[in-house]
N, C-alpha and C positions, 0 to 999 in steps of 0.2 A: 911519894908518888913517882919520883924519878926512878927509884929502884923497881917499882911495879912496871913502868913502861919499858925498862930495859929487859925485864924478865919475859915480857910478852913479844919481844922483837922477832924471835924465830917464828912464833905463831902468826904474827902479822905478815911476815914475809911469805909464809906458806899460803895464806889467804890471797895475797896479792897475785901470786903466781897462778893459783887455781881459778880464782873468780875474776873474770874480766868485765862482767856485767852483773850488777847487783841491785837488789831491791831490799831495803830495810823496812819491814812491816812493824809498826809500833802499836802496841796493844795497851790500852789504858786499864785502870783498875776500878774498884767499886767507888760509886759516888763521884765519877769523873767522866771525862770524854776525851776524844782525840785532840781537843784544843789544849789539853794539859801539856802535850809535848811541845807546843809552840809557845805557850805563855811562860813555861819554865826556862825558855831560852835554849833548850837542847837542840831543836831543829836549826835555829839560827847559827849555833856553834858548829854543827855538823856541815852546814852549807859552806863554811870556810875551808872544808876539806874536800870540796868538789862534789858534795852530795846535793842533789836538786830536790826541792820540795814539790812532789807531784800531786799533793792534795790529800783528800779525805775520802775513804771508802765508807759509804753509808747505805743502809737498806732503804729502798724506795717504799717498801710496804712491810710493816712489822710482822704481819701474819704470813706473808709470802715474800720474804726478803729477796730482792733483786739488787745486784750490785750497781751502785751509782758512784762514779769517781768524780768528785768535785775538785777540779784542778786549781792549783794555786799559781805555780810559776811554769813548771816544765812538764809538758806531755810526755808520758813514758814511751820508750821504744825498747828494742832488744839490745841496746847498747847504752853504756853510761851507768851512773849510780843514782838511785832515786830513794827518797823518803816518802813513805805512805802511812798515814794514820788510819786506824780502823775504828769505826764507831760501833759500839756494842751496847745492848740494853743492860747496863751495869747492875741493876737490881734483880735481874732474872737469875734463875738457877744456872749453874755452870754449864750444864748440858745444852741449854738454849743458846748461851753465848758461844759455846764451842761450835754448835751447828752453824751459826752465822759466820764465825771465823773461818770455818771450812769453806763456806761459799766464797769468801774473799780470796782465800788461797787458791781455790779452783779457778776463779776469775783471773788472777795474776798468772797462774801457770798456763792457762789456756791461751791467753793473749800475748804473754811474754815468756815463751817456753825456754828461751836461752838465758833468762835471768836466774841467778842464784839468789835465794831468799835468806835473809837474816831476820829471824823472829826475835823481837825485843819486847818484853812485857813488864809492866809495873804492877806490883801488889797482886790482887786477885786475878789480874790478867795473866799472870804466870801460870796459874792453875788452869785457866781457860786454854792457854796455849798448849800445856802438857796434855790435857784431855784430847784436844784436837789431834796432836801428834800420835797419841796412843791409839785412838780410834782408827786413824788412817794406816798406822803401822800394822794393825791387826787385820785390816780389811783389804789393803792394797799393797802395791810394791813400796818398799821403803823410800824410793826416790820419787814418789808420786808428785810431790810439790817442789822437789829440788831444793830442800831446806838444808843449809849448811850448818847453822848453829842456832841455839836458843840461849838468849841472855835474859835473866830475870832480875828485877830490881825490887828489893824489899817484899818479896813474895812469901806468904805463909805456907811454905811447903809442908811443914809439920803442924800447921794450924795456928790459930790465935785465941788466947783466952778472952780477949775482948769480944770476938765474934760469938763465943759461947754465952757470954753475958747478955749480948744483944738478942740472941735466940731465946733465952730464958725470959727476957723482958717482953718479947713479942707474945709469949704464951702465958703472960701474967695479966693482972688488971691494967698494967701500963699499956698493953696492946689494945685494950678496949678504949682507954682514954685518948690514945695517940691521935685518932682521926679528929677528935673534937678540938685539938689544939694545933691542927695542921701538920702533924708528924706521922702521917699514915705510912711513910716509908718503912717504918719499923715492922709493919705488917706485910707490906709488899715484898720485902727482902728477907723474910724469916727463913725461907728454904735456903737461900744463899748463906745466911748467917750460920745455919746448921752445917753447911758444907765447908765453911771456913773455920769451924771450931777445931780444937786440938785433936790430933789423930787418934788418941787412945779411946775416945768416945765418939768418933766420927766415921761411920761406915764408909762413906763416900771417899774420904781422903785416905783411909786405910787401904781401900781397894786400889785407888789410883797409884799410890806409892809402891804397889807391888805388881803393877802391870809392866810388861815389856815395853821399853821406850826405844825408838829408832836410834841407830848408831850415828851420832853427830857430836859436835862440840856443845857442851853445856857449861854455862858460866853463871854463878850467883853473885850479884852485887849486893853486899850485906851492909846494913846499917849496924855498925859495931857497938853502939851504946844503946842499951834498952831502957835508959832512965826516962822519967817523966819530963824532965826539964831540958835535957840535952840530946836525947836519942829518940829512937822509934819505940814508943810505948804501946803501939798497936800490935806489933809483931816482934817477938823475942828474936835476937840475933841468930840463935841456933836454928830456929824454925825457918830462917831464910836460906839455909844452906842446902843446896841440892845434893851435896856429897853425903848427906845424912838420909837421903831418900833411898830405901833398900834397892829399888829397881835401877837407880842411877849410880850411886856410890862413887867409886874412884874415877868415873868418867867425867865428873864435874870438877871445875875449879872454882875457888871462892876468892872474891876481892872485897876487902873490908873498907868501908868508908864511914865518915862521920855524918851526922845530920838526923833529922826526923824522918817520918815515913814518906813525905811528899817527894815528888821528882825535884831534882836539884840541877842547877846550871852545871855543877861540878860533875854530875853523872855524864855529861857530854864528853868530858875529858877522857874518862875511862872508855866510853863507847868509841871515841876516835881511835883509841889504841886497839880495840877489839875488831873494828871494821876495816876493810881494805881501803 
């Protein structure tokens, strides 16, 4: 870890010189919520580095989402460093989640135009973030949201074999039985499962991985052990590496960590090195 922090020193210095006002927007993954960033201890740790918890961005209406910022401690301004968590419908298809994330980013950029945004996403949230970036890069100016970097944690950039199995289960007799035993989630999320499956048989992910991404810093935080007992058995380590995404390639850096798929307190140490 010491060597990692040393190797990032120049990168950190550059961020510090460029970005005097910053918002870190934290995006959760599947079967999760914005609370995961707080319950994991990540936000508490970042607060020790002068980041303020500005609260949770939530949709007031699921069908016509309007931004509602539920403040925790510090109301945001155009100065300072703020942490904001985004609440997304984690069982919904990635396109729906990306549309909501777009609204959140638009809200932040409209009300705090001088703030530089650092987009940090866990698991499937990393694909939501990437689709949002791709859509805006194709439709608007690259600096539309003033996003400086994307950091993903344990994201299935090349897909997950477990998601493929879940999709098959949803289209089998298991999907019929699931509502009877209180497990209807497997049916609600079957489109999402398909989008998270391995790239070779996943048209959505194959397409996303070959779309032009905006020029910015990309960092993959990878769980280095894919074993059932000690590592991330949901997403293989190689799949978590954005450097293997054709459209990103050498523009991404990879940082390997230990642990399972969930957010970890230790992730905050890496984020502290990557954020100003």
